[in-house]
N, C-alpha and C positions, 0 to 999 in steps of 0.2 A: 654545264654540264646535266645531260639527266643518268643518275644511274641505268645499266641492264641489268635489271633481273631475272634472266629468262624470258617470258613473254608478257609481255607489257598488256596490261589490263587493256589502253584506251585501243588495244589492236584486237580484240577479241571478236573475230567476226569468222564467216566461213569461214572464209577463204585461209584465215588465221587456223582453223581446224584442221581444214585440209592437208596446210602445208606442211602441219606436225606429223597427220597419221602418214604421208607422203615419206616424212623424212626418218619415220622410224618405223615404215610398210616391215622390214627385216623383224624389227622387233614382234612385232603383231603375227607376224608371218609363221617366224617358228614358234611362238607361245601357244596359235592358235594349233597349230600341225603336230605339234605335241600331245596336246588334252584329245586331239581329233584321235591319232593314234592311240594313245591310253585308252578312251571308249571302246576301241574294237578288242583289244587287250582282256577291258572288264569285260564286255561282254561274250568272247568265249573264255573266258576262266569263270564267271558265274554261275553257279548251280541251276541247271532252268527249271522254273517251274509250270505244271500244265495244269489247268483248271477245265475238270469236267463238268458239265450240265444234264440234267434228266428235270422232263416237267411231269406232273401230278395233275390228279382233279381229283376233288372227294367225293365219294357216295354217302348215301345216306344211311348208310352201315354204322357209322360211327355215331349213328342219334341213341340206337340203339344203349351203350356206353349213359350216354346224357340222359337216359330218361324219357327220348320224344319218341313219335311215333315212326319206324324205320321206312314206314311208306309215303313220309309225305315229300310231298317233290319242293316245296322251299327248303331253302337252306337256313334263313331267318330263324333263330330261335325266339322267344317271346323274353329271353331275357337279355337282347340284346346285343348279345356277341352273333358273330355266323362262328361254322362250323372250320371257316378254311382259318382263325386263329387258333382252336383248336389241335387243330393237325401242326401249325408251322412252334405253337409248345411244345407239342409233343417228339416232334423232331429235332426238339432240341433239346429231350429229356434227359437226365443224369445216367439214365436206364441205358435208352441207346446208346448215350455215347459209351460208357464202360463195354458195351457188347461188342460196338465195334473195334474199340480202340485195342481189346484184348485176341477180336478172331485176326487181326492186323499187325500185332505186337507194334503199336505206333510209339508205343514208353522206346523202345528199342531204336525206330526209327528214329524220334524224334532223341537220343541220345539223353533219357530222360529217368534216373534210378531213384524207384522208391515212393514216389508222388503223384499221384493219381492225379490231383488236384490240377497242378501243374501241366500232366498228359489232357487231360479235357478243357484246360483252356487254350490249350495249342490246339487241340482236334475244333475247340467252337472258333476261332478265328478265323481258321480256315475252310469252316463249313461257310456256306451262304442260303437263308432262305428268301423268297422274297413272294411275295402276292400281287402279282398284275391286279387291273381293271374288269379280265374275264373270267375270274374266279379260280384262277390255272397258280399254282403253287410249282414255284421254282428250285430247284436243291441243284448248289453248287460246292465241289471241293477242290480246293488245291493241294497240288503234292508233285513232289519230284520226277515221280516216276508217275507218266501217262495212265499205265495200265489199274496201278494200282486206286488212283484216282477216281476213275471210270468204277472200279469196284469198290468199293467205300462210296460211293453214292445209290447203288443197285443194292448194297447191301442194306444198308438203309432206311431202303423203301422197303425191302425185304423184312427188314426186324421191326417195322412201323407194322406193315399188315399181319404178322405173327402176334406181337404184343395187343394190338386192339382184337384179334382173335381170341386170345385168352382171356381178355377183358371180359369181353360179350359172351367167350363160355363159361366164366366161372361166375359172373351175375345170370345169366342166364336157366344155369345148376340150382342157383339159391331159390332164385324163384320160383322155378320149376317145387322144390321141396316146396319150399311155403304155400304155393299154390294147392300143390299137394294136400295137404295140412287141412288148409281153410276148406278142402273141397269136398275132403272127407268127414268135417265137423258140418260142413251147409248139408249134407246129406244126412246125417246123425239129427240136427235139430228141425230138419224137414220132418224126419220122420217121425218125430218126437208130439212137433204141432199137429201133424193132419191124425196123429194117434188121438190127439188132447181135443183136436175137431170133430171126430164120430162119436168120441165116448158123450164128447160135448152138447152133441147134437141129436144123438139117441136119449140124452139125459133131459132135454129142456124142451127138442120137440121143435127148435130154431133151424130155420134151415134157410133163410135168406133172407134180406132186407129190403129196404125201397132201394132202387136204383139210383137215387140219387146217393144215398150212405154207401151203395157198393162201389160210385167212382169217387167220391172220396177216401174211400178205402185203399184203391189201387192208387190213387194220386198220391196220396201220403207216403203210401208205401214206394211207392217210385223214387219219389225225394228221398227215403231214410236209406234206400238201398244206393243209393248215389251217393251219400254221406257217404256211409261203408266206405264205395269204391274208392271213395276218396282220399278216405282216413289208411286205406290199403296202397295206395299208390305212394303218399307220404310217405309213409313206414321203409319199402321200398326204394324210393329217393335216398333217404337219411343214410340207409346200409351203406350207402356205397357213393355218402357227400357231406360235406359237413351240413351243421345247422343255418349257417347262412346262406347256403345253395338257395338264388333266385329262385329253381325249381322248389326246393321243399317251401319255401314264402307262399308262393303259386298254390300250392295245394291247402298249407294251412287256410289263407284268402279263404279259398272255395270253401272250405268247410266251414269256415265262420260264417259265409253266406246261406250255405245251407242250414245252420242251426239257426240263424235268425228267421228263416221262411217258415222252419218248422216250431218255432218256439213264437214267435209275434203272431197274433190274429189280424188278420188281413180286413181293409176298412167295408169290405162289404161282405156284410153276413150270410149272403148267399152262394159265395164263390164254392163250389164243392169243392177244391184244392185246402181250404183252412183247415189246420189238425184239430183245433177247438170242438169243428161241427163235430167227430166222430164224438163226443163226449157228454156234447152238451144237450142235455133236456129227453136224457136216454134211458131208457129202464137200466137198472145192473143190469138184467139177463141178456140185453143186448148190447151191452158197454164190455162186455166178456166176450162174449162171442164177435164183436168187433176187435178184439186182442187179437184172439187166435188170428182172425182172417186176416189181418192188419202181417201180423208173423209171418203167416205161409204164403203170404203174396212176397212180402222182404227176401226172405230165401228163396222163392222160386226168381225172383229177378239177381238175385245176387250167385244163384247158383250158373245164372246165363254166362256171366262177367268172370267166374273163376272158373267154368269150361274151356271160355275162352283163353286166357293169361295161361292157362293150362298148357293147353296145346300150343298157342305160343311160344312159350317159352318153352319147348321139349323141341321145334324148330330150330329156335335159335340157336339151342345147346349142340344141335347137329351141324347146320349150316356152316360151312365155311366164306364169308364171302370175304372178299379184299373192299377194306375200308378205304382203297385211293383207285385207280386207274390210271395205270402208266399210258401216258403222251406219248412220251419220248425217254426212249432209256438211253442211260450214258452209256457211252464210248470211249475208247481211250481218244484223246485228241491231238490232231498233226501238229500243229502251234505251238508256241510255244506260251503260257500267260504274261510271264517275266521271265528276265529283263526283254524290255523292249530296246533295239537297237537305235531307232528313233530318238527314244525319253533319254537313252544316256549321252547321244550325240549334241542335243539341243541343250543340255545338262552343262556337258563337258564344254562343250564352244562358250555358252555364255560364263563360265567361268573363267574361260581362258583368254576372253573380251577383259574381263577383270583385273586378271593378272597383269595381262599387258597396260592396260589403262594405269593400273601401280607402277610398272616398270617402268614407264613412261614419265610419269610424274618424279619417279626418284631419277630419273636422268636426266631430267628437266632443272630439277632442284640444284641439283647438285654442277651442270652447266652454268646455271644462273649463277652461283654461288663463287663457282674462278672466276666469270666474268667482272661480277662488282667487285673481286677483291682486286682484282688486273687496273679494273676503270679508278679505284681508288688511289692503289699506288703510281698513274698517271698523276691524279689530283695534286698528291704531295711529292710530285718531284721525287719520291726513291720507291724503293721495291723491299717490300717486307718479304722473309722467308713466306714463301708455301708449303703449308703443314699438311 
């Protein structure tokens, strides 16, 4: 006789499984029903969370902070980074986070006492910033209060614009003061050079040089004034960035190239832009005249740049342009973001099926054990007390 131990392994087919399910249908039904009811109770008593959303698009105003030309239409910098990632990084900055946390008293909302880092971590966990393929920045925030979630997103955008405007105003003010000093120095230097040139012409009687040399003076003065302009831009950029900033390195490379042009003679000796032609095989009186003429040309060219930069800094200091345009403002969401009833229901039904399967295994195991003991008693012809 073969001992029966529950379900015979040789009979495990689809029919046996269905018969097992039918035989224990009440266990399955009551277990899953319990977890379904538990799902609705969990959904009702779980505190809802709402997700507010806003969409912004960056403007070229932010380029002023980075030292780029604000009139450029291209958002890609020569550093290989985009203005989008600068916006995303600044939106997640600690300064803006502390401003939002303080305004809405989020430490009390999150029940955090005397620990700013925990509050900022909780704030960043609820904050979402993403960039899509169209160059739009999406800002989301999750909160138990739908009105507060929308207000936090809108306040973050407003604080971002205010912060960038303050950076632009500060940088523009410092640039204006610097350019104003340089412009005054330029006028002084230019006046002194013009007086020296006038006195030199009256003393020596040299009022003009051959046209080739005059062109060489103008060309060389243009290169030297461009070099001075590059050095000024490098100095201004260094004041608001680290020495390893790619923009600073770019200005340094430009300065090195201009110095190389001025210091190295060209292969073609007849080129009028070669600096060495200005002083080669010329009388001493002509060389002094060339130096004065070149100094005046440099200061005149530099004055144009300084005047333009000074006026541009004054405009940047006074104007208040947003660094981003709000495409879609955040509004209080009507639907809760979590918990989701279907997600809770599916998870609990799955859990109920696992629990029901475990109960069926226990029931079948106990039933098989009892049958096995009864068959063993029949074989021995005696009954053992059931324990």
